[in-house]
C-alpha positions in Angstrom: 83.1 -11.3 -28.4 84.5 -8.2 -30.1 81.8 -5.8 -29.1 81.8 -5.0 -25.4 80.4 -2.2 -23.2 82.5 0.3 -21.5 80.6 1.3 -18.6 81.2 3.9 -16.1 79.3 6.7 -14.2 79.0 10.5 -15.2 78.2 13.0 -12.2 77.5 16.1 -13.6 75.1 16.8 -17.0 77.0 17.1 -20.6 76.2 17.0 -24.0 76.1 13.5 -25.2 78.4 13.9 -28.3 80.7 16.0 -25.7 81.0 13.0 -23.2 82.0 10.8 -26.1 84.8 13.0 -27.5 86.5 13.5 -24.0 86.2 10.0 -22.8 87.8 8.5 -26.2 89.7 11.3 -27.5 87.7 11.4 -30.8 86.6 14.0 -33.2 82.9 15.4 -32.8 81.8 13.6 -36.1 83.0 10.1 -34.8 81.4 10.8 -31.4 78.2 11.9 -33.3 78.2 8.7 -35.3 78.3 6.4 -32.1 75.0 8.0 -31.2 73.7 7.6 -35.0 74.5 3.8 -35.0 72.8 3.5 -31.2 76.0 2.4 -29.3 75.2 5.2 -26.1 72.9 4.1 -23.0 72.3 6.2 -20.2 70.8 4.3 -17.3 69.8 1.7 -19.3 68.2 4.2 -22.0 69.1 4.3 -25.6 70.3 8.1 -26.3 69.5 9.2 -29.9 69.8 12.8 -29.8 73.5 13.9 -30.0 73.0 17.1 -27.9 70.9 15.4 -25.2 72.3 16.5 -21.7 73.2 13.1 -19.8 74.4 11.9 -16.5 74.5 8.8 -14.2 75.4 5.3 -15.4 76.9 5.7 -18.9 77.4 2.4 -21.2 78.8 2.8 -24.7 79.1 -0.3 -26.9 82.4 -0.4 -28.5 84.7 -2.8 -30.8 87.5 -4.6 -29.1 89.6 -6.4 -31.2 90.3 -10.1 -30.4 93.4 -11.5 -32.6 93.2 -15.3 -33.6 96.8 -14.6 -34.6 96.4 -13.9 -38.4 99.5 -11.4 -38.8 99.9 -9.1 -41.7 102.3 -10.2 -44.6 103.5 -6.6 -45.1 103.4 -3.5 -43.0 104.4 -0.1 -43.7 103.8 3.3 -41.9 100.6 3.9 -44.5 99.1 0.4 -44.8 99.0 -3.3 -44.0 98.3 -6.2 -46.5 96.6 -9.6 -45.0 96.8 -12.8 -46.7 92.9 -13.4 -45.8 91.7 -17.2 -45.5 88.7 -18.4 -47.2 85.6 -18.0 -44.9 86.6 -15.0 -42.8 84.5 -11.8 -43.5 86.4 -8.3 -43.8 84.1 -6.6 -41.2 81.4 -7.9 -38.7 77.8 -7.8 -40.0 76.2 -7.7 -36.7 77.5 -7.1 -32.9 76.9 -11.0 -32.6 79.7 -11.8 -34.9 82.4 -13.6 -33.3 85.4 -12.8 -35.4 86.1 -10.9 -38.8 89.3 -9.6 -40.3 88.5 -6.2 -38.5 89.9 -8.0 -35.3 93.5 -8.4 -37.0 93.1 -5.2 -38.9 92.9 -3.4 -35.5 95.1 -5.6 -33.4 98.1 -5.0 -35.6 97.1 -1.7 -37.0 95.7 1.4 -35.1 92.3 1.8 -33.7 91.5 3.8 -37.1 92.8 1.0 -39.4 90.5 -0.3 -41.9 90.1 -2.4 -45.2 90.7 0.0 -48.4 88.5 -2.7 -50.5 86.3 -5.8 -49.9 86.6 -9.2 -51.0 83.8 -11.9 -50.3 83.9 -14.1 -47.3 84.8 -17.4 -49.2 87.2 -15.6 -51.6 90.9 -15.8 -49.9 93.7 -13.7 -50.5 95.2 -10.1 -50.4 93.5 -7.5 -48.2 95.0 -3.9 -48.6 94.5 -2.1 -45.1 94.9 1.8 -44.4 96.8 2.7 -41.1 94.9 5.7 -40.3 91.8 7.5 -41.8 93.9 9.8 -44.0 95.5 6.9 -45.7 92.1 5.3 -46.1 90.5 8.1 -48.2 93.8 8.1 -50.5 93.9 4.2 -51.0 89.8 4.1 -51.6 90.4 6.7 -54.1 93.3 4.8 -55.7 91.0 1.8 -56.1 88.0 4.0 -57.7 90.6 5.3 -60.2 92.1 1.9 -61.0 95.7 2.8 -59.9 95.5 -0.3 -58.2 96.0 -3.3 -60.3 94.6 -6.5 -58.9 95.0 -10.3 -60.1 93.4 -13.5 -58.9 93.5 -17.0 -59.5 90.5 -19.1 -60.0 89.8 -22.8 -60.6 86.9 -23.1 -63.0 85.0 -25.8 -64.9 86.2 -27.2 -68.3 89.3 -26.1 -70.4 89.4 -22.2 -71.2 91.1 -20.3 -74.0 94.8 -19.5 -73.3 93.7 -16.0 -73.2 90.5 -14.4 -73.6 88.8 -11.0 -72.3 85.2 -10.5 -71.5 83.6 -6.9 -72.1 80.1 -7.1 -71.0 78.0 -4.6 -68.7 76.9 -5.8 -65.5 73.8 -4.8 -63.9 72.7 -5.4 -59.9 69.6 -7.5 -59.7 66.6 -6.6 -57.5 64.2 -9.3 -57.8 65.3 -12.8 -56.5 62.2 -14.6 -57.3 63.6 -16.5 -60.3 67.0 -16.3 -59.7 69.5 -15.9 -56.6 72.1 -14.1 -58.7 73.0 -10.9 -57.1 74.1 -9.4 -60.7 73.5 -10.2 -64.6 74.7 -9.2 -67.8 72.6 -6.7 -68.9 72.9 -3.7 -71.7 71.3 -1.5 -68.8 74.4 -2.5 -66.5 77.9 -0.9 -66.1 80.6 -1.5 -68.3 82.8 -4.4 -66.9 85.9 -5.9 -68.6 88.0 -9.0 -67.3 91.1 -10.4 -68.7 91.8 -14.0 -68.2 94.8 -16.2 -68.9 94.8 -20.0 -68.6 97.8 -21.2 -66.3 96.9 -24.9 -66.8 94.4 -27.5 -67.7 93.7 -30.7 -65.6 92.2 -33.2 -68.3 91.4 -35.6 -65.8 89.3 -33.3 -63.7 88.2 -31.3 -66.5 89.2 -28.1 -64.6 91.4 -25.1 -65.6 93.3 -22.8 -63.3 93.4 -19.4 -64.5 94.3 -15.7 -63.9 91.5 -13.3 -63.8 92.4 -9.2 -64.0 89.4 -7.3 -63.4 90.1 -4.1 -65.1 86.8 -2.5 -63.5 85.4 -3.4 -60.2 81.7 -4.4 -60.3 80.1 -6.6 -57.7 80.9 -10.1 -58.5 82.3 -9.6 -61.7 84.6 -12.4 -62.1 82.0 -14.7 -60.9 79.4 -13.5 -63.5 81.8 -13.0 -66.2 83.1 -16.8 -66.2 79.4 -18.1 -65.6 78.6 -16.1 -68.9 81.0 -18.1 -71.0 80.2 -21.5 -69.3 83.4 -21.7 -67.2 81.8 -21.3 -63.7 84.3 -21.1 -60.7 84.5 -24.3 -58.7 82.3 -24.0 -55.4 80.3 -21.2 -56.8 77.1 -22.0 -55.2 75.2 -19.2 -57.0 76.2 -18.9 -60.5 76.2 -22.4 -62.2 73.7 -23.8 -60.2 69.6 -24.0 -59.6 67.6 -21.8 -58.2 66.9 -24.8 -55.3 70.5 -25.1 -54.7 71.1 -21.6 -54.4 68.4 -21.0 -52.4 69.3 -24.0 -50.2 72.8 -22.6 -50.0 71.7 -19.2 -48.7 69.2 -20.7 -46.0 72.4 -22.6 -44.5 70.6 -25.6 -45.4 73.3 -27.1 -47.8 75.7 -29.9 -46.5 79.4 -29.8 -47.5 78.9 -33.2 -49.4 76.0 -31.9 -51.3 78.0 -28.5 -52.3 81.3 -30.4 -53.4 79.0 -32.9 -55.6 77.5 -30.1 -57.2 80.0 -27.3 -57.7 83.2 -29.6 -57.4 84.4 -27.7 -54.0 83.3 -27.0 -50.6 84.3 -23.2 -51.1 84.4 -20.8 -53.7 87.7 -21.4 -55.4 88.5 -17.9 -56.3 92.0 -16.2 -54.6 93.0 -12.6 -54.4 96.7 -13.4 -55.6 98.3 -9.8 -56.1 98.4 -6.3 -55.7 100.4 -3.5 -57.7 100.5 0.1 -57.0 102.6 3.1 -56.7 102.3 5.1 -53.2 104.5 8.2 -51.8 106.7 7.6 -55.0 107.4 4.0 -54.3 106.2 0.9 -56.1 104.8 -1.7 -54.5 104.1 -5.6 -56.0 102.7 -7.6 -53.2 101.9 -11.5 -53.8 99.8 -13.9 -51.7 101.8 -16.3 -49.7 98.9 -18.8 -49.7 99.4 -21.9 -51.9 96.0 -22.2 -54.0 95.0 -25.5 -54.1 91.8 -27.7 -54.1 
């Protein structure tokens, strides 16, 4: 379990945030955040006031990484790069989450290391990770300003054109009563542009392996764009399936056999294959070392 209680005794009254600052050698903002996210208990009582005077038995719920041996494929003074397997989430969704990439990030990085961007749980491939908070701000800004070029590989249904692009706006959906799609193509949405290139077509199975380069970075951008042109990604349980099928998947009632029969794979066949950017005057071209196949 990556979250554990650090338990100790405080004799003299002290301000809650001040105690956390001293105990963990952290800045005030981080100490106050621990209180905001309900991680501090005194004599088994949850503390919610940052300037409350506290003493007695102190319990602080802290993240303690437990590695499963997934090492970064690249490491520098400023950042790490992991080649994430499908099925691993970036951050724990709740305290009970047994494992996430954050376990490896904090094991091989520092206590302040963090992912600079996200890819879905079922998407495999490269994740760029900052070594400290300062670099996290820089890297996240680089993603926002489109200074980091990403490319993906995807297995899709049918034969695609050799090269094509989709320039259609994407909008986050709020009503899931008729569709489980998280996003949709809409004139009210934000600009979204993806470029595609066919790598090969398997006529026997009627599937194509393509490269996808998202110029913008919208939620589920590659998935919804490919679904829109009738080339859904193999294994996609939301885009290209029925409402009932998607609901069954989201309710964790879908068997692997059912998923393969309907979608063609037991996972989303999308892979973050490369990252290209400049940092501190150096150019980096990083490529996944995972063999992406069905």
